[in-house]
Structure formats: structure tokens, C-alpha cells
N, C-alpha and C positions, 0 to 999 in steps of 0.2 A: 596602891589603891587609896591609901590615906592621903598621899600627896595630891591625887586627882580630886578627891573630895574637897580638900582644903583650897585648891586652885579654883574650883567651881564656886566655893563659898566666897572667896575673895572677889571673884569676878562679879558675883551677884551683889555684893556690897558696893563695889565700885560703880556698877551700872545703875544701882539704885540711887547713889549719890549724884551721878552725872545726869541721869535721865528722869529720875523721880519727880523733880520739880516740873518738868515739861508735861508729864502725865497728869500731875496735879492741876496745872493750868488748863489742860485739855478738859478735865472733869468740870472745872469751873465754867469753861466755855459751853460745854454741853448743857449744864444746869441753866446758864443764862439764856441759851437758845430756847430751852423748854419754857422758861418764864415769859419770853416775849412772843411765843406762838400766838397767832391771831385766829381763834376758832371761828370768828365771824367773817373771815376773809372771803369765803366762797359767796357770801351774801353782798359783797361789795363794801363792807364796813372796814374802813382803813385804820381806825383807832379804837381798839377794844376797850381800853380804860374809859375813854370818853363815852362809848356806847353804854357801858355798864353804869356809868354815872347818870346818863340820860334815863336809862331804864328805872333807876331808883327815883329820879325826879318824876317820871311818868306815874309810878306807883303812888307817890306822895300827892301829885295833882289829882289823881283819881280819888284817893282817900279823902282829900279835902274838898272835892267838888270844884276844882279850879278849871272850869270849862274853857276859859279863854286860853290858858296855857296849853291845854290839850289841843284845842282847835288850831293853834299856831303850829302844831307839829303833825298836821294831817296833809296827805297828798290829795289835792282836788283835781278832778272829781274823785271822790272816795267811793269805792265799791262796798256795799253792804249786802251780804247774802243771808237769806233766811228761808228755810223750807224749800230749797231748790229755786228760789226766785232771787234775782239781783236787782238792786236799784242803785242809782248814783246820787251822791250828795255833791252838788256842783260847787258850792261856795262855803266859806267859813261861816257866813251868816246863816246859811241853811243848816250847817252842822250844829251851831249853837242853838238854833230854834228846835232842832230835833234830837238834841243830845240824849235825853232820857230814852228815846226810842232806839237810838244807835248803841249807846253804851249801857246795855242792859245789865242787870245784876249778874247774869251768867258771864258776860264779858268782863265785868269789873272783878268778879271773884277769880276768874282765870288769871288775870294780871296780878292780882294781889297775892295769890297763892304760888305763883311761878317764880322760882329762883332763876335769875338770869343765866347763871352758869349751867343750868340744866335745860336750857331751851334747845329745841331742834333748829338746826340751821341748814339751809341749802341755798341754791342760786336765786331762789325767789325772795329770800329774806330770813328773818328770825321769827319763828312761830311761837306764839304764847299759848300755853295750855294745850288744848286739842285743836288749835287753829282759830281760836276766837279772835285773835289779833295777829296781824303780820306787820313786822317793822323792817325798815331799810334805812340806808343812808342815801341821800340825794343832794348833790351840790353842798357837801360838808354839813348837812343838817339831817338829824334823825327824824323819821316820820312814820306815821301809821299809814299803811297802804291798803289794808283791807280789814273788814270786820265781818266775822262769821258768827251769826247768832244761833 
């Protein structure tokens, strides 16, 4: 019995020395795969780091009132929904003229308070707050596709 235990112990040591590094590398591969998972993929966003950087810029632009930068990241026509009614903002010029009516305090606060890593994501895009803004990627550019007041 003692010889059998010793043989098992030696086999365990040997297999640990032979195969331990491979298991260690496997663990690193699993960790790396988890780090590179794209939680925005279902929304068509191909680069999660770039999207999160854009999201931070969008928050800064809104905080500083940089209307031109925001207008440059809007899909036109832009659908703006309020009280069961929809209207379309056809151009960047119209967006800039109606900015304060579109980007209400409620919409701005939803964006400012929302952590990008806690956003809801589906095939329609990335939802900010309770749906006040919807964001997507189109032709390698991140854009606002809908505003819900």
C-alpha cells in the first residue's frame, strides 16, 4: 500500500512538472480571451475600446456644450421621440438650430450619469439611461441614432 501511494505521489509530481506549464498557459489564454470580449458586438460595434473612448468624448462634449462635435456624430435624419410622437431632424444645420429642444436636460443627465460599461446593448445599438439616447457604429464612425425625450 505504501509503495502504491508513493508511486501515485511521484506520478503526480512528474505530471505536474510536465503538464503544469501547459495548464498555466491555458489559464492565461482564457484570461486574455475574457479581456478581449466585445460586449458591444451584437450592436455592430467592432472596437469596444474605441467606442468607450467615444462615449467619454460624447459626455465631455455634452458637458461643455460642444454642439458642433455632437452634431458631427448624429445619423441624419435623426428620429426624436417625445410623448408618443416622432419627428425627424433632417440635417446637421437643423440639429444645431434645435439642439436645446433635442438635447434636453433629461437626455443630457441620462448620458452624464450612465457608465458606459453598464449600458444595455442589443442589435439596435447601445442604450443610454432608460433609452434617452441610442448609439451605434456606422461606417467606422460612432453615431447617435435616436433621441427619446
